[in-house]
C-alpha positions in Angstrom: 0.0 0.0 0.0 1.3 3.5 -0.8 1.8 6.0 2.0 -1.8 6.7 3.2 -0.9 10.2 4.3 0.2 11.1 0.8 -2.9 9.6 -0.8 -5.1 11.5 1.6 -3.6 14.8 0.5 -4.6 14.2 -3.1 -8.1 15.4 -4.2 -10.8 12.8 -4.0 -12.3 11.2 -7.1 -16.0 12.1 -7.4 -16.6 10.4 -10.7 -14.8 7.3 -12.1 -12.7 8.3 -15.1 -12.4 6.2 -18.2 -8.6 5.9 -17.6 -8.5 3.9 -14.3 -4.8 4.7 -13.7 -6.1 8.1 -12.5 -7.9 6.5 -9.5 -4.9 4.6 -8.0 -3.6 7.5 -5.8 -6.9 9.1 -4.8 -9.8 8.2 -2.6 -13.0 7.4 -4.5 -15.8 9.1 -2.5 -18.9 6.9 -2.3 -22.3 7.9 -1.2 -22.8 4.4 0.2 -21.4 0.9 0.3 -23.7 -2.1 0.1 -22.6 -5.2 2.1 -24.8 -8.3 2.7 -27.8 -6.4 1.2 -27.6 -3.4 3.5 -26.4 0.1 2.6 -23.9 2.0 4.8 -24.8 4.6 5.6 -28.5 3.9 5.5 -29.8 7.0 3.8 -33.4 6.1 4.5 -36.0 7.6 2.1 -33.2 9.4 0.3 -31.3 6.1 -0.6 -32.7 6.0 -4.1 -31.5 9.5 -4.8 -28.1 9.4 -3.0 -27.1 5.9 -4.1 -27.6 6.9 -7.8 -24.5 9.1 -7.5 -21.6 6.7 -6.7 -22.0 3.6 -4.6 -20.3 0.3 -4.3 -21.5 -3.2 -3.7 -19.3 -5.9 -2.2 -20.4 -9.5 -3.0 -18.6 -12.8 -2.4 -16.9 -12.5 -5.8 -16.8 -8.8 -6.8 -16.5 -5.2 -5.7 -18.7 -3.2 -8.1 -18.8 0.6 -8.2 -21.9 2.1 -9.8 -22.3 5.7 -10.9 -25.7 6.9 -12.0 -27.0 3.3 -12.0 -24.2 2.2 -14.4 -21.3 -0.1 -13.5 -18.1 1.9 -13.7 -15.6 -0.3 -12.0 -15.5 -4.0 -11.1 -12.8 -5.7 -9.1 -12.7 -9.5 -8.8 -12.3 -10.6 -5.2 -10.0 -13.4 -6.4 -7.6 -10.7 -7.6 -7.6 -8.9 -4.2 -4.7 -9.7 -1.9 -6.3 -7.8 1.1 -8.8 -5.1 2.1 -7.7 -2.8 4.9 -10.5 -1.1 6.9 -9.9 2.1 8.8 -12.0 4.8 10.4 -11.2 8.5 10.1 -12.7 11.2 12.2 -14.2 14.2 10.3 -16.3 17.3 11.1 -19.6 16.6 9.4 -20.0 20.3 8.7 -16.8 20.4 6.8 -17.6 17.3 4.9 -21.2 17.8 4.0 -22.6 21.2 3.0 -25.6 22.0 5.1 -25.1 19.1 7.5 -27.3 19.1 10.6 -25.0 17.0 12.7 -23.1 19.1 15.3 -20.5 16.5 16.4 -17.8 14.6 14.7 -18.6 11.8 12.3 -16.5 9.0 10.9 -15.6 7.9 7.5 -14.9 4.3 6.6 -11.6 4.1 4.6 -11.4 0.9 2.6 -8.1 0.2 0.8 -8.2 -2.6 -1.7 -4.8 -4.0 -2.7 -5.0 -6.2 -5.7 -2.5 -8.9 -6.7 -1.1 -6.9 -9.6 0.0 -4.1 -7.2 -2.8 -1.6 -7.8 -4.5 0.0 -4.9 -8.1 1.3 -4.8 -9.0 3.7 -2.0 -12.6 4.2 -1.1 -14.3 6.3 1.6 -17.9 6.6 2.7 -19.6 8.3 5.7 -20.3 5.3 8.0 -18.4 3.9 11.0 -21.0 1.1 11.1 -19.9 0.1 7.6 -16.4 -0.3 8.8 -17.6 -2.4 11.8 -19.7 -4.6 9.4 -16.7 -5.1 7.1 -14.5 -6.4 9.8 -17.1 -8.4 11.7 -19.0 -9.9 8.8 -16.6 -9.7 5.8 -17.6 -11.3 2.5 -16.6 -15.0 2.4 -13.7 -14.7 0.0 -12.3 -11.3 1.0 -9.2 -11.1 3.3 -10.0 -8.1 5.6 -7.3 -6.5 7.7 -8.3 -4.5 10.8 -5.3 -2.5 12.1 -7.5 -0.4 14.4 -9.1 -3.4 15.9 -12.6 -2.1 15.1 -14.1 -5.5 15.8 -13.5 -5.0 19.5 -16.5 -2.7 19.6 -19.8 -4.3 20.6 -22.7 -4.8 18.3 -24.7 -1.8 17.1 -28.2 -1.3 15.6 -27.4 2.0 13.8 -24.9 4.7 13.0 -25.8 6.8 16.0 -24.9 4.1 18.4 -21.5 3.4 17.0 -20.7 7.1 16.7 -21.7 7.6 20.4 -19.6 4.6 21.5 -16.5 5.9 19.7 -17.1 9.4 21.0 -17.6 8.1 24.6 -14.3 6.2 24.3 -12.5 9.1 22.6 -11.3 8.6 19.1 -7.7 9.5 20.0 -7.7 6.7 22.6 -9.5 4.4 20.2 -6.6 4.7 17.6 -3.7 5.2 20.1 -0.7 3.0 19.4 -1.9 1.8 16.0 0.4 4.0 13.8 -2.8 5.6 12.4 -3.1 8.5 14.9 -3.1 10.9 11.9 -6.7 9.8 11.2 -7.9 11.9 14.1 -8.9 15.6 13.5 -6.1 18.2 13.9 -7.0 21.0 16.3 -7.3 23.4 13.4 -10.0 21.2 11.9 -12.2 21.2 15.0 -15.2 23.5 14.7 -16.0 25.2 18.0 -19.7 25.1 18.9 -21.5 28.1 20.3 -22.9 27.3 23.8 
């Protein structure tokens, strides 16, 4: 895997280009990831609208990225050497224009390393998606969990996992993993008016 800090500095991919070489050093921003028939995040009544933009589905044999209901990228699981799952803390207000959430939220970072040496970087707004990937991975996908996300208990929804991570403290959650840079920098914290 390339240096993750370097990849995170590159602008994200919002639409899959025809030349796939362009996606290798950039995160592909997804509106949702579908795993075991469930979308993460669960966008409720807006799912049909949001999931039209760019979403991915992980099955037992493929990772498929759809954009505007059209398949744009397909990765065979048999060609994947490993999938690394991480969580990054973000200010929802900085990430989503007009966001109503006042606290921090968490992105799932999914790094797919294929056997030919290509890396695909995905992110989507759902800590619950990360937890599902590490606790219920697709049968043929080797999932790596360097943050030990699977130590968290079971959750019914996104709010519960966000509250659990916030109660623990994200800095404490990732301490000693080598991924401390996934926490917000003090300059990124939005001060709330009391």
